[in-house]
C-alpha positions as CSV (number, residue, x, y, z in Angstrom):
1,M,85.2,58.9,-86.6
2,K,84.2,55.3,-86.1
3,V,80.5,54.4,-86.8
4,K,79.0,51.7,-84.6
5,F,76.0,49.7,-85.7
6,N,73.8,48.2,-83.0
7,K,73.1,45.1,-85.0
8,K,73.0,42.0,-83.0
9,K,74.3,38.9,-84.8
10,R,71.8,36.0,-84.4
11,T,73.0,32.5,-83.7
12,D,72.2,29.6,-86.1
13,Y,69.5,28.4,-83.6
14,E,67.9,31.9,-83.6
15,I,67.8,32.1,-87.4
16,I,66.4,28.6,-87.7
17,Y,63.7,29.4,-85.0
18,D,62.8,32.6,-86.9
19,I,62.4,30.7,-90.1
20,L,60.3,28.0,-88.5
21,N,58.3,30.5,-86.6
22,A,57.5,32.5,-89.8
23,L,55.9,29.3,-91.1
24,K,53.9,28.3,-88.0
25,D,50.7,30.0,-89.2
26,G,50.6,28.3,-92.6
27,P,52.3,28.1,-96.0
28,I,53.9,31.2,-97.5
29,P,56.0,32.1,-100.5
30,K,59.8,32.4,-100.3
31,T,59.8,36.2,-100.4
32,R,57.3,36.4,-97.5
33,L,59.3,33.9,-95.6
34,I,62.5,35.9,-96.0
35,Y,60.7,39.1,-94.9
36,R,59.0,37.5,-91.9
37,A,62.1,35.8,-90.7
38,G,64.2,38.9,-91.1
39,L,66.7,37.3,-93.5
40,T,68.9,38.6,-96.2
41,Y,68.7,36.8,-99.5
42,L,72.2,35.4,-98.9
43,T,71.2,34.0,-95.5
44,A,68.0,32.5,-96.9
45,T,69.9,30.7,-99.7
46,R,72.1,29.1,-96.9
47,Y,69.4,28.1,-94.4
48,I,66.3,27.2,-96.5
49,P,67.9,24.4,-98.4
50,Y,69.5,23.1,-95.1
51,L,66.1,23.1,-93.4
52,E,64.5,21.3,-96.4
53,K,67.3,18.7,-96.3
54,Q,66.6,18.2,-92.6
55,N,62.9,17.7,-93.3
56,L,62.0,20.7,-91.1
57,I,60.3,22.7,-93.9
58,K,58.9,21.6,-97.2
59,K,58.2,23.4,-100.5
60,E,55.0,22.6,-102.3
61,G,54.6,24.6,-105.5
62,D,55.6,28.1,-104.7
63,L,54.8,27.8,-101.0
64,Y,56.9,26.7,-98.0
65,H,55.4,25.1,-95.0
66,I,56.7,23.7,-91.7
67,T,56.7,19.9,-91.3
68,E,55.7,18.0,-88.2
69,K,59.3,17.5,-87.3
70,G,59.9,21.3,-87.9
71,E,57.1,22.1,-85.5
72,E,58.7,19.9,-82.8
73,V,62.1,21.6,-83.4
74,R,60.4,25.0,-83.3
75,K,58.9,24.3,-79.9
76,L,62.3,23.0,-78.6
77,L,64.0,26.2,-79.9
78,E,61.4,28.3,-78.2
79,I,62.3,26.6,-74.9
80,Y,66.0,27.1,-75.7
81,K,65.4,30.9,-76.3
82,V,63.7,31.2,-72.9
83,K,66.5,29.3,-71.1
84,A,69.2,31.3,-72.9
85,N,67.7,34.5,-71.8
86,E,67.4,33.3,-68.2
87,I,71.1,32.4,-68.3
88,K,72.0,35.8,-69.7
89,E,70.1,37.4,-66.8
90,I,71.9,35.3,-64.3
91,V,75.3,36.1,-65.8
92,S,74.5,39.8,-65.7
93,K,73.6,39.6,-62.0
94,L,76.8,37.6,-61.3
95,E,78.9,40.2,-63.1
96,K,77.3,43.0,-61.0
97,E,78.0,41.1,-57.8
98,I,81.5,39.6,-58.4
99,G,82.7,41.2,-61.7
100,P,83.3,39.7,-65.1
101,E,85.0,36.3,-65.6
102,E,88.0,37.9,-67.2
103,E,89.0,39.4,-63.9
104,L,89.3,35.9,-62.2
């Protein structure tokens, strides 16, 4: 018997958005950031240093906060998420009308 997990893999953009969004209401410690963004420790150790290097987030003492550049990127990623969902809906409608691309 094969067990299927219904776990959706997030894109890099979605993970970055979730991290930046977790910080939008103010500085929080790393453990709270990991929890709010829905990260594993391994994922956090990959993305947090990258976002710091890109000057999107900053650590001061034990707290992380979003930078001005990070807030700009968060807003762009929010628009991206909306547009990506719109495209998924269009593709779904097209597949209902004319079938999946693989059949062409």
